[in-house]
KEVEX-729753 format. One record per residue: x, y, z of N, C-alpha, C in turn. Coordinates in pm, 1 decimal, m for minus. Layout:
> n.east|n.north|n.up|ca.east|ca.north|ca.up|c.east|c.north|c.up
> X|Y|Z|X|Y|Z|X|Y|Z
...
This chain:
> n.east|n.north|n.up|ca.east|ca.north|ca.up|c.east|c.north|c.up
> 2223.7|m3798.7|2963.3|2123.9|m3896.5|3002.8|2165.9|m4034.0|2952.5
> 2177.3|m4128.0|3039.6|2217.0|m4263.2|3004.0|2094.0|m4342.3|2960.8
> 2105.6|m4410.6|2847.2|1996.0|m4493.1|2797.8|2037.5|m4639.0|2808.6
> 1951.3|m4720.6|2864.7|1979.8|m4862.0|2880.9|1886.7|m4939.1|2788.7
> 1941.1|m4984.2|2674.2|1857.8|m5053.7|2577.2|1832.9|m5198.9|2613.2
> 1906.4|m5252.6|2709.0|1887.0|m5392.6|2744.8|1768.0|m5411.6|2836.9
> 1727.0|m5307.3|2907.6|1618.3|m5319.7|3004.7|1489.9|m5376.9|2943.4
> 1443.3|m5325.7|2824.4|1320.5|m5383.5|2767.7|1335.3|m5532.2|2734.2
> 1457.3|m5571.8|2689.3|1476.5|m5711.7|2653.8|1478.7|m5799.5|2778.0
> 1539.6|m5750.5|2885.3|1540.3|m5824.5|3011.3|1398.6|m5837.9|3063.4
> 1321.3|m5729.3|3056.3|1182.5|m5732.2|3101.6|1101.4|m5830.2|3018.4
> 1121.4|m5827.3|2886.4|1045.9|m5919.3|2801.0|1076.2|m6063.3|2838.4
> 1203.2|m6091.9|2868.6|1240.1|m6226.7|2910.5|1177.6|m6264.1|3043.4
> 1174.3|m6167.7|3135.1|1113.6|m6194.1|3266.2|964.8|m6221.9|3252.6
> 898.4|m6143.6|3168.6|754.7|m6163.8|3149.0|728.9|m6299.0|3082.0
> 812.5|m6331.5|2984.2|795.4|m6461.1|2919.0|817.2|m6573.8|3019.5
> 914.4|m6555.9|3109.1|939.0|m6655.8|3212.6|822.9|m6670.0|3307.5
> 759.1|m6557.5|3340.5|642.6|m6561.9|3428.9|529.2|m6640.9|3365.1
> 515.0|m6627.3|3234.4|405.9|m6696.7|3166.0|423.9|m6848.3|3172.6
> 550.0|m6892.9|3188.8|575.4|m7036.1|3192.3|568.4|m7094.2|3332.9
> 551.9|m7010.6|3434.6|545.5|m7060.6|3571.6|419.3|m7143.2|3594.0
> 428.8|m7248.1|3672.3|309.0|m7327.3|3700.8|214.7|m7250.4|3791.3
> 88.6|m7279.0|3777.9|m12.4|m7216.1|3863.6|m1.0|m7272.3|4003.9
> m52.5|m7198.8|4101.7|m52.4|m7247.2|4239.5|m134.2|m7375.8|4245.4
> m82.3|m7477.2|4312.6|m148.0|m7607.2|4312.4|m269.7|m7613.7|4402.6
> m281.5|m7522.4|4498.9|m393.0|m7533.8|4592.4|m525.4|m7491.7|4530.8
> m520.5|m7404.2|4428.4|m644.0|m7359.2|4366.3|m720.7|m7260.7|4451.8
> m666.3|m7224.8|4567.6|m736.5|m7132.2|4656.5|m694.3|m6989.9|4626.1
> m785.1|m6895.6|4650.5|m751.7|m6754.7|4639.4|m768.8|m6692.2|4775.6
> m701.5|m6580.5|4796.7|m713.4|m6512.6|4924.7|m806.9|m6394.8|4911.6
> m857.8|m6348.4|5023.6|m946.8|m6232.4|5022.0|m876.6|m6109.9|4967.7
> m744.7|m6097.3|4991.8|m673.7|m5978.4|4947.3|m655.6|m5976.0|4795.9
> m653.2|m6091.5|4731.3|m637.2|m6095.9|4587.1|m771.1|m6120.3|4520.6
> m846.0|m6216.6|4568.7|m976.2|m6247.2|4509.4|m959.9|m6317.9|4376.5
> m1069.1|m6362.0|4322.2|m1070.1|m6431.7|4194.3|m1068.3|m6328.5|4081.7
> m985.9|m6352.4|3980.6|m977.2|m6261.1|3867.2|m1106.7|m6268.2|3786.5
> m1166.9|m6150.5|3763.9|m1289.6|m6141.6|3684.8|m1253.8|m6145.7|3536.6
> m1338.7|m6206.4|3455.0|m1310.1|m6223.0|3313.1|m1392.5|m6126.8|3227.8
> m1324.3|m6030.1|3166.3|m1384.6|m5935.9|3072.3|m1309.7|m5946.4|2939.7
> m1267.5|m6066.2|2901.8|m1177.7|m6082.8|2788.4|m1238.5|m6047.2|2653.2
> m1365.1|m6013.3|2649.4|m1423.5|m5966.4|2523.3|m1417.3|m5814.0|2513.5
> m1365.0|m5747.5|2617.0|m1357.0|m5601.2|2619.8|m1213.4|m5556.7|2638.2
> m1183.6|m5435.0|2593.6|m1049.9|m5380.1|2613.2|m1033.4|m5333.4|2757.7
> m909.8|m5304.4|2795.9|m884.0|m5249.4|2929.0|m963.4|m5121.4|2950.8
> m968.5|m5034.8|2849.1|m1041.0|m4907.9|2862.4|m1188.7|m4931.9|2891.9
> m1251.2|m5024.9|2819.5|m1393.0|m5054.1|2840.9|m1415.1|m5119.5|2976.9
> m1329.5|m5213.4|3013.1|m1344.1|m5281.2|3142.3|m1324.7|m5182.4|3256.8
> m1228.0|m5092.1|3244.2|m1203.7|m4992.5|3347.6|m1325.9|m4902.5|3366.1
> m1392.1|m4868.7|3256.4|m1513.2|m4787.1|3263.3|m1628.5|m4856.4|3333.4
> m1623.8|m4989.8|3340.0|m1729.7|m5067.6|3405.8|m1705.9|m5088.0|3555.2
> m1594.5|m5039.0|3607.0|m1560.6|m5059.2|3747.3|m1585.5|m4931.3|3825.9
> m1700.7|m4922.9|3895.3|m1735.5|m4798.2|3962.6|m1636.2|m4754.6|4069.8
> m1565.9|m4849.2|4133.8|m1469.2|m4813.8|4237.7|m1338.1|m4760.2|4179.6
> m1329.5|m4756.1|4045.6|m1210.0|m4706.2|3976.4|m1239.3|m4578.1|3898.6
> m1345.8|m4508.3|3932.1|m1384.6|m4387.1|3858.6|m1274.3|m4281.6|3862.1
> m1209.4|m4262.2|3975.3|m1102.1|m4162.2|3985.3|m984.0|m4200.0|3896.9
> m946.4|m4327.6|3898.7|m835.1|m4373.3|3815.1|m870.7|m4357.6|3667.5
> m991.2|m4396.6|3631.4|m1036.3|m4382.8|3493.3|m1034.0|m4235.7|3450.7
> m1079.2|m4146.7|3538.3|m1075.1|m4002.7|3509.6|m932.8|m3951.2|3496.9
> m843.5|m4002.4|3581.4|m703.5|m3960.6|3575.9|m638.8|m4006.3|3444.7
> m670.5|m4128.3|3401.6|m618.2|m4179.1|3274.0|m664.6|m4088.2|3159.9
> m791.3|m4046.6|3161.9|m843.1|m3956.7|3059.4|m775.8|m3820.2|3067.2
> m762.8|m3765.6|3188.4|m699.7|m3634.5|3206.5|m555.2|m3634.6|3157.3
> m486.2|m3745.4|3178.0|m346.7|m3756.0|3135.9|m334.1|m3792.8|2987.5
> m445.9|m3809.7|2921.8|m453.0|m3846.7|2780.7|m379.0|m3977.6|2751.5
> m398.6|m4075.5|2841.5|m337.3|m4207.5|2825.5|m439.0|m4315.0|2787.7
> m567.6|m4277.8|2777.6|m670.7|m4379.7|2755.4|m656.3|m4453.3|2623.0
> m595.8|m4392.7|2522.6|m584.2|m4460.5|2393.4|m494.7|m4584.1|2400.9
> m397.8|m4586.4|2493.7|m312.0|m4704.8|2502.7|m389.9|m4826.7|2551.0
> m497.9|m4803.1|2627.0|m576.7|m4914.5|2679.5|m680.4|m4964.9|2579.6
> m694.2|m4898.1|2465.8|m782.8|m4945.6|2360.1|m705.6|m5017.1|2249.7
> m572.5|m5012.9|2256.0|m489.2|m5071.2|2151.9|m465.8|m5219.8|2171.4
> m387.2|m5278.2|2081.5|m363.7|m5422.0|2085.0|m258.5|m5466.7|2187.3
> m173.0|m5375.3|2232.6|m68.4|m5413.3|2327.6|m130.6|m5453.4|2460.3
> m62.5|m5540.1|2532.4|m114.2|m5592.3|2658.5|m42.9|m5526.9|2776.5
> m121.6|m5487.5|2877.1|m68.8|m5420.7|2995.2|m130.6|m5478.2|3122.3
> m55.5|m5466.9|3230.7|m106.9|m5495.6|3363.5|m114.3|m5361.5|3434.2
> m233.1|m5325.5|3480.2|m256.5|m5194.1|3539.8|m280.7|m5210.1|3689.5
> m196.4|m5146.4|3769.0|m218.1|m5141.3|3913.4|m303.0|m5017.2|3936.6
> m434.1|m5038.4|3950.0|m530.8|m4929.4|3950.7|m569.1|m4889.9|4093.2
> m524.5|m4771.4|4136.9|m564.8|m4725.2|4270.1|m715.4|m4702.7|4276.2
> m775.6|m4742.8|4386.6|m919.7|m4725.8|4406.5|m952.5|m4578.8|4429.4
> m1081.5|m4547.5|4426.4|m1125.8|m4410.8|4455.2|m1078.5|m4367.0|4593.5
> m1082.1|m4457.9|4691.1|m1034.4|m4426.0|4826.8|m887.2|m4387.3|4825.4
> m807.4|m4454.8|4742.4|m664.7|m4423.7|4733.5|m643.3|m4283.1|4678.5
> m720.7|m4245.5|4576.3|m709.5|m4109.9|4521.8|m756.5|m4006.7|4623.6
> m865.8|m4036.7|4694.6|m915.5|m3943.7|4796.6|m812.7|m3922.1|4907.1
> m734.7|m4025.2|4939.4|m633.3|m4014.5|5044.7|m522.3|m3916.4|5008.3
> m507.0|m3885.0|4879.6|m405.1|m3788.2|4838.2|m442.4|m3645.1|4875.3
> m571.7|m3620.3|4898.3|m617.5|m3486.8|4936.8|m585.9|m3381.2|4832.0
> m530.2|m3268.2|4876.7|m499.5|m3156.1|4786.4|m398.9|m3195.1|4679.1
> m303.6|m3278.9|4715.3|m203.0|m3323.3|4618.1|m270.7|m3394.2|4500.3
> m369.3|m3476.9|4529.7|m442.6|m3546.8|4425.4|m523.6|m3451.4|4339.0
> m585.5|m3352.0|4401.4|m663.6|m3252.9|4326.3|m572.8|m3171.5|4234.7
> m454.3|m3136.3|4283.5|m363.9|m3057.1|4200.3|m311.1|m3138.3|4082.4
> m294.1|m3270.9|4100.8|m249.2|m3355.8|3990.2|m348.9|m3357.4|3874.3
> m475.2|m3332.0|3904.5|m579.0|m3338.4|3801.1|m591.1|m3209.2|3720.5
> m511.6|m3106.7|3753.3|m518.5|m2981.1|3677.8|m442.1|m2994.8|3546.8
> m477.0|m2910.2|3451.3|m412.1|m2914.5|3320.3|m262.4|m2887.7|3331.2
> m223.1|m2798.5|3421.3|m81.6|m2765.0|3437.7|m0.5|m2885.4|3486.0
> m63.4|m2973.9|3559.7|5.6|m3090.0|3616.4|m9.7|m3215.8|3530.8
> m68.0|m3203.5|3411.5|m91.6|m3321.1|3325.8|34.5|m3404.2|3302.2
> 151.7|m3343.5|3273.2|271.2|m3426.8|3253.7|311.4|m3503.3|3380.6
> 294.7|m3441.1|3496.0|327.1|m3507.7|3621.9|229.9|m3623.3|3645.0
> 99.9|m3598.2|3622.2|m1.6|m3702.3|3637.2|28.5|m3819.8|3544.8
> 62.3|m3790.2|3419.0|95.0|m3897.1|3324.2|213.0|m3979.2|3374.8
> 313.9|m3912.7|3431.1|429.5|m3983.1|3485.8|392.7|m4072.9|3602.7
> 307.2|m4022.4|3691.3|262.0|m4101.7|3806.0|185.2|m4225.1|3757.5
> 94.5|m4206.2|3662.6|13.0|m4317.7|3613.7|96.3|m4421.6|3539.3
> 195.6|m4378.0|3462.2|281.1|m4472.3|3389.3|356.5|m4565.0|3484.0
> 379.8|m4517.9|3606.0|448.5|m4600.3|3705.9|354.1|m4704.0|3768.3
> 226.4|m4703.0|3729.2|128.1|m4801.5|3774.6|93.8|m4901.1|3663.6
> 167.3|m4895.0|3553.1|138.5|m4979.3|3436.6|260.2|m5065.0|3406.1
> 237.1|m5195.0|3393.4|342.8|m5290.7|3357.5|315.2|m5344.7|3218.6
> 417.3|m5360.3|3135.2|395.2|m5424.6|3005.9|361.8|m5572.4|3027.1
> 271.5|m5624.3|2948.2|237.8|m5766.0|2955.8|108.8|m5792.4|3030.4
> 67.1|m5915.2|3026.0|m61.1|m5960.8|3079.8|m33.3|m6049.2|3201.4
> m28.7|m5988.1|3320.2|3.9|m6060.9|3442.3|m112.2|m6054.4|3540.4
> m160.4|m6170.0|3581.1|m265.1|m6174.2|3683.3|m199.2|m6170.8|3821.0
> m275.2|m6140.9|3925.5|m218.3|m6149.4|4060.2|m162.6|m6289.3|4089.7
> m227.4|m6390.4|4035.3|m180.8|m6526.9|4054.4|m42.2|m6546.0|3990.8
> m18.9|m6486.0|3872.5|111.9|m6492.9|3806.6|219.5|m6426.2|3892.7
> 187.0|m6309.5|3946.2|283.3|m6234.6|4027.3|312.9|m6310.2|4156.3
> 209.6|m6365.0|4219.6|228.6|m6443.9|4341.3|316.3|m6565.1|4312.9
> 291.5|m6634.0|4202.5|372.2|m6751.6|4166.1|517.5|m6712.4|4141.8
> 541.5|m6595.7|4080.0|678.5|m6549.2|4056.2|749.6|m6520.5|4187.7
> 679.2|m6457.3|4280.8|737.3|m6428.2|4412.9|773.9|m6558.4|4482.8
> 682.9|m6653.4|4479.4|707.7|m6782.3|4544.4|822.3|m6857.3|4479.0
> 829.4|m6855.5|4345.8|936.3|m6928.9|4277.2|1072.4|m6863.2|4298.8
> 1075.4|m6732.1|4320.9|1201.3|m6662.0|4346.6|1239.9|m6665.4|4494.7
> 1146.4|m6709.0|4578.0|1173.0|m6714.4|4720.9|1177.6|m6576.0|4784.6
> 1111.3|m6481.0|4722.1|1110.1|m6344.0|4775.4|1070.1|m6244.6|4668.6
> 1113.0|m6121.8|4683.9|1072.1|m6012.8|4596.3|1108.2|m6032.3|4450.2
> 1021.9|m5978.4|4364.8|1040.4|m5980.1|4220.8|1028.6|m5836.1|4173.0
> 1125.8|m5788.8|4095.8|1124.5|m5652.1|4045.5|1087.3|m5651.5|3898.1
> 996.1|m5560.6|3861.9|951.5|m5545.9|3723.7|959.9|m5398.9|3685.2
> 986.8|m5373.3|3557.3|998.3|m5237.5|3505.4|862.2|m5190.5|3456.7
> 824.1|m5068.9|3495.9|694.6|m5012.7|3459.0|698.1|m4951.1|3319.2
> 581.9|m4914.8|3269.6|566.2|m4846.0|3142.3|641.8|m4713.6|3144.5
> 655.1|m4653.4|3262.5|726.7|m4527.1|3277.7|876.6|m4543.1|3292.6
> 926.5|m4666.2|3298.8|1069.0|m4691.1|3308.3|1120.4|m4709.7|3449.8
> 1034.0|m4696.2|3549.3|1075.3|m4719.7|3687.6|1062.8|m4866.1|3723.5
> 1107.3|m4899.5|3841.4|1098.6|m5037.1|3888.5|1000.1|m5047.3|4003.3
> 923.3|m5154.9|4004.7|837.8|m5189.8|4117.3|884.3|m5325.0|4168.4
> 894.8|m5336.8|4300.0|930.2|m5464.5|4360.1|805.5|m5521.6|4425.1
> 774.1|m5644.9|4389.5|657.8|m5714.0|4442.7|704.1|m5814.1|4546.6
> 634.0|m5816.9|4660.2|665.5|m5910.6|4767.5|534.9|m5949.0|4836.9
> 545.8|m6038.9|4931.3|428.3|m6083.4|5005.9|434.7|m6027.3|5146.9
> 319.6|m5982.8|5196.0|302.4|m5946.1|5336.7|188.9|m6035.6|5385.5
> 224.2|m6149.7|5441.6|122.8|m6249.6|5474.6|67.1|m6305.9|5345.1
> m61.4|m6291.1|5323.9|m127.5|m6340.0|5202.7|m149.4|m6229.7|5099.6
> m99.8|m6109.0|5127.2|m123.4|m5994.2|5040.7|0.2|m5959.6|4958.9
> m19.9|m5935.8|4828.6|89.6|m5890.8|4742.8|106.5|m5740.6|4763.9
> 232.0|m5699.3|4779.7|265.4|m5559.5|4802.4|360.2|m5513.8|4692.3
> 330.8|m5397.0|4632.4|419.0|m5335.3|4533.3|486.8|m5216.3|4600.0
> 618.0|m5204.2|4580.4|694.4|m5094.1|4639.3|777.2|m5028.6|4530.3
> 768.6|m4893.3|4521.5|850.0|m4822.1|4423.4|982.8|m4780.8|4486.6
> 1079.6|m4730.6|4407.4|1210.0|m4693.6|4462.8|1204.1|m4584.7|4570.7
> 1096.8|m4505.2|4574.6|1081.7|m4401.2|4677.0|1029.9|m4457.9|4808.4
> 996.5|m4587.5|4808.1|943.6|m4650.4|4928.8|792.4|m4644.2|4940.0
> 725.8|m4587.7|4838.4|579.2|m4584.4|4835.9|529.4|m4727.7|4818.0
> 423.1|m4762.5|4890.9|372.3|m4900.0|4892.3|225.5|m4901.0|4853.5
> 187.4|m5000.5|4772.8|46.5|m5024.9|4740.5|21.5|m5174.3|4753.8
> m89.1|m5208.2|4818.5|m126.7|m5348.5|4839.6|m237.5|m5386.3|4741.3
> m227.6|m5508.2|4687.5|m336.3|m5559.3|4604.8|m459.7|m5563.7|4692.7
> m572.0|m5516.1|4637.0|m690.4|m5494.8|4719.1|m816.2|m5530.3|4641.5
> m851.6|m5657.0|4637.0|m974.5|m5697.6|4569.0|m947.1|m5780.1|4445.6
> m1054.6|m5814.0|4377.4|m1047.1|m5901.3|4260.2|m994.1|m5826.0|4139.2
> m904.5|m5890.9|4066.1|m852.7|m5834.7|3941.9|m955.4|m5854.1|3831.1
> m941.6|m5773.7|3726.5|m1029.1|m5783.3|3609.2|m941.8|m5810.9|3488.1
> m967.5|m5922.4|3421.7|m891.9|m5960.9|3303.7|m966.3|m5913.9|3179.4
> m898.5|m5834.8|3095.2|m958.2|m5783.0|2972.1|m887.7|m5847.9|2852.8
> m932.7|m5815.2|2732.9|m873.9|m5872.4|2612.5|m727.4|m5834.7|2597.9
> m689.6|m5715.5|2643.8|m552.9|m5668.1|2626.0|m482.8|m5637.0|2758.3
> m518.5|m5709.2|2863.5|m446.4|m5689.3|2988.4|m527.9|m5720.7|3112.2
> m474.0|m5676.9|3225.2|m532.6|m5706.5|3355.1|m535.2|m5578.8|3438.4
> m646.3|m5556.6|3508.3|m659.0|m5445.4|3602.1|m654.0|m5505.0|3741.9
> m554.6|m5462.7|3820.8|m540.9|m5510.5|3958.2|m565.6|m5392.8|4051.9
> m672.0|m5397.2|4133.4|m697.5|m5287.7|4226.0|m591.6|m5282.7|4336.3
> m545.3|m5161.2|4366.4|m450.1|m5140.7|4475.3|m503.3|m5032.0|4568.0
> m450.2|m5029.7|4690.5|m502.8|m4941.3|4794.4|m432.0|m4807.4|4806.9
> m337.1|m4777.7|4717.6|m263.5|m4651.0|4728.8|m215.2|m4605.6|4592.0
> m196.6|m4474.7|4578.7|m132.7|m4416.2|4460.8|14.8|m4403.0|4497.1
> 100.7|m4465.7|4418.2|244.2|m4459.6|4445.1|303.6|m4341.8|4367.4
> 343.1|m4239.3|4438.8|400.6|m4119.4|4376.9|552.2|m4138.4|4368.2
> 608.0|m4135.0|4246.0|754.3|m4145.1|4234.7|822.3|m4029.2|4308.0
> 944.3|m4050.7|4353.0|1017.9|m3949.4|4428.0|1033.1|m3817.9|4355.0
> 1050.0|m3820.8|4221.7|1068.4|m3697.2|4145.9|937.5|m3626.8|4111.8
> 822.8|m3687.6|4144.8|692.7|m3625.9|4115.2|633.6|m3560.5|4239.0
> 689.9|m3584.4|4354.8|633.9|m3534.0|4479.5|681.2|m3401.5|4508.8
């Protein structure tokens, strides 16, 4: 197994670079992204519990025993599939929630988590400044490429699974929750 120790340092530099990008000058938001909601007095775990359209994702985080990371001091950006996205998985989604599939579920969820505190506006600004797609490494070690489809930010994993930003993000004390319209299953988890 090859280990690449430079990847976290490259990612940290990329995230630091994103933080220095100027905000969009128009001040307008699109319907697909919406205005980021401010829950900065609460942790990601608490804010996620307050979002009724994220009940399935919140339950999956608990089932995978990952909820403690969202109560800690580290900052994360969570691409949170909506309840509709989980329902679209059908039987595959139900099987992921079983105890036997807990490691697979944890792997799938880690691919929806980015280190750092990135709002949709930050990601959009990075795409615009790069003149196209921006690739970021997930908490699970995979890569997600972010691009624009019209006014909508789209995340694509290496398997070609796509999730679109879908609604207003929620900013918490230790990160950001960005609703997406699909669960991106890595190629080795399917």
